[in-house]
C-alpha positions, 0 to 999 in steps of 0.5 A: 368528030361529033356531027352537029345538025345545021352546020357544014363543018370539016373540023370541030369549030371550023364551020364554013356556013351557018344554017337557019337551024344554027341561028335558031340554036344561037337564039335559044342559047342566048335566052338561056345564057341571059337568064343564067346571068340574071340569076347570078346577079339575083343571088349576088344581090341576095347575099347582100341582105343576108345576116347569117354568114351561112346564108351569105355563103350559100347565096354566093355559091348559087351565084357562082353556079349560075355563072358556071351555067352561063359559061357552059351555054357559051361553050356549047355555042362555040362547039357548034360554031356560034357566038352566044350573045346575052342582054340582061337589060333586055325588056323582059329580063330587065322587068324580072330583075326589077321585080327581084330587086324590089324584094331586095329593097324591102329586105324580103328574103322570102320574097326573093326566094319565091321569085328566083327559086319558085318562079324563075327556076320553074321555067328554067327546069322545064324549058331546059329539060325539054330543050335537052331532049331535042338538042343535038349531041353535047348541046342536048347534054348541056341543057339536060345537065343544067336542068337537073342542077336547077331542080336542086335549087328548087328542092333546096328552097322548099323546106325554108318556104314551107316552114315560112308558110306554116307560120301564116298560110294566108299571108304567105299565099297573098305574097306569092299571088302579088309576086305572081302577078308581076313576075309570072305575067312577064314570063308568060309574055316571053313564051306567048304566041306573039310578041305583042310588046315588040322585039325581045332584045335578045334574039339576034334578028326576028323573034325565034319563036315561030322558027322553033318548029324547025328544031322540034320545039314550040313556044306553046310546048315550052310555056305549057311545060314551064307552067306545069312545073310552076303549078307542081312546085306551088302544090308542093308548097301547100297552096290550094290547086284550085286557086293557083290554077285560076292564077295561071289561067288568067296569064297572057297567052 
């Protein structure tokens, strides 16, 4: 039987009590699961504005993949004896979804890719990879595997976005900056030191961030890794590093 940190179990999935660490993992999983469900919704919406049948099929395939990730996080929770909730209407996730849907309303395929593949996936790849290194047993394996799959999403979009930028670099960079101010500001607030906007509406009780130290994580570490991944992705697209670094330095802390 796999030993799971923070639980007192005599049989798999038969736990007599949940320790504080188990509840921390529940919140970490809840945030991840919510993010995957929002991504699935985004890709489904993207399929509805695509004219090319291949693009429609690709978007729907991505949506199914994200639903699979959400299911994997739910299953990982059950293995350690916790039910993983989700809330796609939670304040931060709702704002991120609204930003994406603004691009949908404008039938802005490139804007959709920037939001989902460059911004949201950068945070997913970096944070999941870091969680995967410290989470116990199959929980860590699940996070690490999904991080690797999300990185493939970023790579898939790079060729399309680089080609788009080559047509008009300034116009492209201006679009990225506009979306950055909306989307990255929200993501930065999610991993800020304090929740200045009140409860996130995903954590089961109080904010999980101060408790992350108990499972060898911290919001600052996850934020730093995520922003580093984002900057690296923008660099691959060809945006000037001195410009994007200035963007990131102005995000809320």
